[in-house]
C-alpha positions in Angstrom: -24.6 -16.1 -17.3 -22.6 -17.2 -14.3 -23.8 -16.3 -10.9 -20.7 -14.5 -9.6 -21.8 -14.1 -6.1 -22.8 -17.8 -5.7 -19.6 -18.9 -7.3 -17.5 -16.8 -5.0 -19.3 -18.0 -1.9 -18.7 -21.6 -3.1 -15.0 -20.8 -3.5 -14.5 -19.3 0.0 -13.1 -22.5 1.5 -10.5 -22.7 -1.2 -9.6 -19.0 -0.8 -9.1 -19.7 2.9 -6.8 -22.6 2.1 -4.7 -20.5 -0.2 -4.6 -17.8 2.4 -3.5 -20.1 5.2 -0.8 -21.7 3.1 0.6 -18.2 2.3 0.2 -17.1 5.9 2.2 -20.0 7.2 5.1 -19.3 4.8 5.5 -15.5 4.7 8.3 -14.0 2.6 9.6 -10.4 2.6 10.4 -7.9 -0.2 11.5 -9.5 -3.4 12.7 -12.7 -1.7 9.4 -14.4 -2.4 10.2 -17.5 -4.4 7.9 -20.0 -2.6 5.0 -17.5 -2.7 5.5 -17.0 -6.5 5.7 -20.7 -7.1 2.3 -21.2 -5.4 0.8 -18.5 -7.5 2.2 -19.7 -10.8 1.2 -23.3 -10.0 -2.4 -22.4 -9.2 -2.7 -20.2 -12.2 -1.4 -23.0 -14.4 -4.0 -25.4 -13.0 -6.7 -22.8 -14.0 -5.3 -22.5 -17.5 -4.5 -18.8 -17.4 -2.9 -17.4 -20.5 0.7 -16.2 -20.8 1.9 -16.5 -17.2 5.0 -14.3 -16.9 7.4 -14.9 -14.1 11.2 -15.0 -13.8 13.8 -14.1 -16.4 14.5 -10.9 -14.6 10.8 -10.0 -14.2 9.6 -9.3 -10.7 6.2 -10.4 -9.6 3.8 -12.6 -11.4 1.6 -11.5 -14.3 -1.0 -13.6 -16.2 -3.7 -12.9 -18.8 -7.3 -14.0 -19.0 -8.4 -13.4 -22.6 -12.2 -13.0 -22.9 -14.4 -14.4 -25.7 -15.4 -10.9 -26.8 -13.4 -7.9 -27.9 -12.8 -5.1 -25.5 -10.5 -3.2 -23.2 -7.7 -4.5 -20.9 -8.3 -4.4 -17.1 -5.5 -4.9 -14.5 -6.4 -6.4 -11.2 -3.6 -6.2 -8.6 -2.8 -8.0 -5.3 0.3 -7.7 -3.2 1.9 -10.7 -1.5 4.9 -9.7 0.6 5.0 -10.0 4.4 6.8 -8.1 7.2 10.0 -9.0 9.0 8.4 -9.4 12.4 7.5 -12.3 14.8 3.9 -13.5 14.8 2.0 -13.8 18.1 -1.5 -14.8 16.9 -1.5 -18.3 18.3 -3.2 -19.5 15.0 -2.7 -23.1 14.1 -1.2 -21.9 10.8 0.9 -19.1 12.3 4.3 -18.4 10.7 7.4 -19.6 12.5 10.2 -18.2 10.3 10.5 -14.8 11.8 8.3 -13.1 9.2 4.6 -12.4 9.3 1.6 -11.5 7.1 0.5 -8.7 9.4 -1.1 -6.5 6.7 -3.5 -8.8 4.9 -1.4 -9.4 1.8 -1.9 -13.2 2.1 -5.7 -12.6 1.9 -5.3 -10.2 -1.1 -3.4 -12.8 -3.1 -5.8 -15.6 -2.2 -8.7 -13.4 -3.3 -7.1 -12.6 -6.6 -6.6 -16.3 -7.2 -10.3 -16.7 -6.4 -11.1 -13.9 -8.9 -9.0 -15.6 -11.5 -10.8 -18.9 -11.0 -14.2 -17.2 -11.5 -13.2 -15.4 -14.6 -11.6 -18.4 -16.1 -14.9 -20.2 -15.9 -16.8 -17.4 -17.7 -14.2 -16.4 -20.3 -16.8 -16.6 -23.0 -18.8 -13.8 -21.3 -15.7 -11.6 -20.7 -15.1 -8.6 -22.9 -11.4 -7.9 -23.6 -8.6 -9.1 -21.3 -7.9 -9.2 -17.6 -4.3 -8.8 -16.6 -3.7 -10.4 -13.2 -1.0 -8.6 -11.3 0.6 -10.3 -8.3 3.1 -7.9 -6.8 6.0 -8.3 -4.3 7.6 -5.7 -2.1 4.7 -3.4 -1.3 5.7 -2.8 2.3 8.8 -0.8 1.2 7.2 0.8 -1.8 9.6 -0.8 -4.3 7.4 -3.5 -5.9 5.1 -1.4 -8.1 7.9 0.7 -9.6 9.9 -2.5 -10.3 7.0 -4.1 -12.1 6.5 -0.9 -14.1 10.2 -0.9 -15.0 9.8 -4.6 -16.1 7.1 -3.6 -18.6 3.9 -4.2 -16.7 2.0 -1.7 -18.8 3.0 -3.3 -22.1 1.9 -6.3 -24.1 -0.9 -5.5 -23.6 -1.3 -2.0 -22.3 -4.0 -1.5 -19.7 -7.0 0.8 -19.9 -7.8 0.6 -16.1 -6.8 -1.1 -12.9 -8.5 -2.1 -9.7 -7.5 -3.6 -6.3 -8.5 -3.8 -2.7 -7.2 -3.6 0.9 -8.6 -5.7 3.6 -8.4 -5.5 7.4 -9.3 -2.6 9.7 -7.8 0.5 7.9 -11.0 2.6 8.2 -13.4 2.8 11.2 -17.2 2.5 11.0 -17.3 -0.6 8.9 -18.4 -4.2 9.8 -17.5 -7.5 8.2 -19.8 -8.2 5.3 -19.7 -4.6 4.1 -17.5 -2.8 1.5 -16.2 0.7 1.1 -15.4 3.0 -1.8 -14.1 6.6 -2.1 -13.9 9.1 -4.9 -10.6 11.0 -5.2 -7.8 10.7 -2.6 -7.9 7.6 -0.5 -4.3 7.2 0.8 -1.4 9.6 1.1 1.9 10.1 -0.6 4.6 8.6 1.7 8.0 10.3 1.5 11.1 10.2 3.8 13.9 12.5 4.7 17.2 12.5 6.4 18.9 15.8 7.5 22.4 16.0 9.0 23.3 19.2 10.6 27.0 19.9 10.9 28.8 22.3 13.1 31.8 22.4 15.4 32.0 20.2 18.5 33.5 21.1 21.8 33.0 21.3 25.6 29.6 22.0 27.0 31.1 24.5 29.4 32.3 26.7 26.5 29.5 26.7 24.0 30.7 30.0 22.5 33.6 28.1 21.0 31.4 25.6 19.2 28.7 25.6 16.5 25.9 23.5 18.0 24.2 21.1 15.5 21.8 19.9 18.2 20.5 23.4 18.5 20.0 23.6 14.7 18.1 20.3 14.8 15.8 21.5 17.6 15.0 24.8 15.8 14.3 23.0 12.5 12.0 20.5 14.2 9.9 23.3 15.7 9.8 25.3 12.5 8.8 22.2 10.4 5.6 21.9 12.4 4.6 25.5 11.3 4.6 24.3 7.7 1.6 22.2 8.4 -0.2 24.5 10.8 0.5 27.8 9.0 1.4 27.1 5.4 -1.0 24.3 4.5 -4.8 24.8 4.2 -6.7 23.3 7.1 -8.8 21.6 4.5 -5.8 19.8 3.0 -4.3 17.1 5.2 -0.6 16.9 5.6 1.9 15.5 8.1 5.5 16.1 8.8 6.9 13.8 11.5 10.4 13.7 12.8 10.9 10.2 14.1 14.5 10.2 15.3 17.1 12.7 16.5 20.6 11.4 16.8 23.4 13.6 18.0 26.0 13.5 20.8 27.4 10.9 23.1 27.9 12.7 26.5 25.9 15.3 28.4 28.8 17.7 28.7 30.0 17.5 25.1 28.6 19.4 22.1 28.7 17.1 19.1 30.0 18.0 15.7 26.8 16.7 14.0 23.2 15.8 14.6 20.8 13.9 12.3 17.1 13.9 12.1 14.9 11.5 10.2 11.2 11.5 9.4 8.4 11.1 7.0 6.1 13.5 5.1 2.5 12.5 4.1 0.2 14.4 1.8 -2.9 13.9 -0.3 -2.2 16.0 -3.3 0.8 16.4 -5.7 0.8 20.1 -5.1 1.0 19.8 -1.3 3.6 17.1 -1.7 5.9 19.5 -3.7 5.3 22.3 -1.2 6.2 20.3 1.8 9.4 19.0 0.2 10.4 22.5 -0.9 9.8 24.0 2.6 11.6 21.1 4.4 14.7 21.8 2.4 14.6 25.5 2.7 13.9 25.5 6.5 16.7 23.1 7.3 19.2 24.8 5.1 18.3 28.3 6.4 18.3 27.3 10.0 21.8 25.7 9.7 23.2 28.8 8.0 21.6 31.1 10.5 23.4 29.2 13.3 26.7 29.1 11.4 26.5 25.5 10.3 25.3 23.6 7.3 22.7 20.9 6.5 22.9 17.9 4.2 19.5 16.8 3.1 18.4 13.5 1.5 14.8 13.3 0.4 13.4 9.9 -0.7 10.1 9.6 -2.6 7.8 6.8 -1.7 4.4 6.1 -3.3 2.4 9.1 -4.6 -1.1 9.9 -3.3 -3.5 7.1 -4.2 -6.3 8.8 -6.1 -9.4 6.9 -7.2 -10.8 7.9 -10.6 -14.4 9.0 -10.5 -15.7 7.0 -13.4 -13.9 3.8 -12.4 -15.1 4.2 -8.8 -18.7 4.8 -9.9 -18.5 1.4 -11.7 -16.9 -0.1 -8.6 -19.7 1.1 -6.4 -22.2 -0.4 -8.8 -20.4 -3.8 -8.8 -20.3 -3.7 -4.9 -24.0 -2.9 -4.7 -24.8 -5.7 -7.2 -23.0 -8.2 -5.0 -23.9 -6.9 -1.5 -26.9 -4.6 -1.9 -26.7 -0.9 -1.4 -27.3 -1.0 2.4 -23.9 -2.8 2.8 -21.9 -0.5 0.6 -20.6 2.7 2.2 -18.4 5.6 1.3 -15.0 5.8 3.1 -15.5 9.2 4.8 -11.9 10.2 5.3 -8.7 9.1 3.6 -5.8 7.6 5.6 -2.4 9.2 5.8 -0.9 5.7 5.3 0.8 5.0 2.0 0.1 2.3 -0.6 2.2 1.7 -3.7 -0.9 0.7 -5.8 -0.8 4.5 -6.3 2.1 4.1 -8.8 -0.2 2.0 -11.0 -3.1 4.5 -10.7 -0.8 7.3 -11.8 -0.6 5.5 -15.1 -4.2 4.5 -15.8 -7.6 5.3 -14.2 -8.1 3.0 -11.2 -10.2 2.3 -8.2 -8.9 0.8 -4.9 -11.6 -0.3 -2.5 -11.9 -1.4 1.1 -13.0 -4.8 2.3 -13.3 -4.8 6.1 -12.5 -8.3 7.5 -12.8 -7.7 11.2 -14.4 -9.6 14.1 -15.9 -6.8 16.0 -14.3 -8.0 19.3 -11.0 -8.2 21.1 -9.5 -10.2 18.2 -9.2 -7.0 16.1 -5.7 -5.6 16.1 -4.2 -2.9 13.9 -2.2 -3.6 10.8 1.5 -4.4 11.5 0.7 -5.7 15.0 2.0 -9.2 15.9 -1.5 -10.3 16.7 -3.1 -9.0 13.5 -5.6 -11.3 11.9 -8.5 -11.1 9.4 -12.0 -12.6 9.4 -11.9 -15.3 6.7 -15.6 -15.7 6.4 -15.9 -12.6 4.2 -13.1 -13.4 1.8 -15.6 -14.3 -1.0 -16.7 -10.7 -1.3 -13.4 -9.5 -2.8 -13.4 -12.0 -5.7 -17.1 -11.5 -6.2 -16.8 -7.7 -6.5 -13.7 -7.8 -8.7 -15.1 -10.5 -11.0 -18.3 -8.6 -11.3 -16.4 -5.4 -12.1 -14.4 -7.1 -14.8 -17.6 -8.5 -16.4 -19.5 -5.2 -16.4 -17.1 -2.2 -16.5 -17.0 -1.7 -20.3 
């Protein structure tokens, strides 16, 4: 039987090369032709089965068919970057105005490493592994697009796994790994509310219907939904990020628009927050003689790890690293992740691979100086390959 840990460690230099090539050439959203070509070319060299790309299909999908009958496991990595200028000073830093500031370059390189390991031990593999390379995670459009394109067909999947690297959760060091049962990341939704009234002169407010006043009242009341209508044991966020209304200090504008985001960790809370947002904004506008137009945009749902899949993930981590280097993620993050769309369809487990330096080089995700510690990349492929070989 192949020594997965040893093989992954031997592959680390190659994983780093893939990551650096991707890092130097970041692409955004669905405009990822060069990234996809690299993935397809490397999978072709490995001899992966049924590489699916193009012809209206978004993302890259390939199959590794095992030598023994069994279930189908999806393993997913995202590969899109952000439209921002890099300031890391790395010799392989991007210069095209985009940047891999969230670790997706590392995720893709690690999945290529996983594929390489599994291709070399296909005879030992039960069932099939479906490799899923996904674009457009940053805007939450990539996962729904791949589902629409038939990702869960030919063959259907029985489970799915993936990882996130970087510094999302505190209390971890490089060389460790984290798991969590249940909710790991939040639903991420967006809203735009335009309050409409009647403009006029600021010296005669009684002749106007003030939409700025409506917006201010609504913003205050929305905070009470979290503090007084949501259980203190159930995390939720309503953030109003922009208020736009008026052009002059002595003029009451005819309209005012607020925009924001709602985050929640359960489907029930998500529905409640949406319902109350709409009711409060509508009622406030009517109470102040105006009206409100509301647009609510759904992002990814809560990312919820299946208990059984995560127990097996924990076991795979401990087999590779030892129990002393595997820890539970104590608290979920209110950040969103469109892997959640996949885990709505089949049981899944999404785990954390810290790749920090433990010094001044550690910057948060989406920062122009963000970087990851390449020395621990091998852990991701080792854990994912071990899981694929042992989960059934």
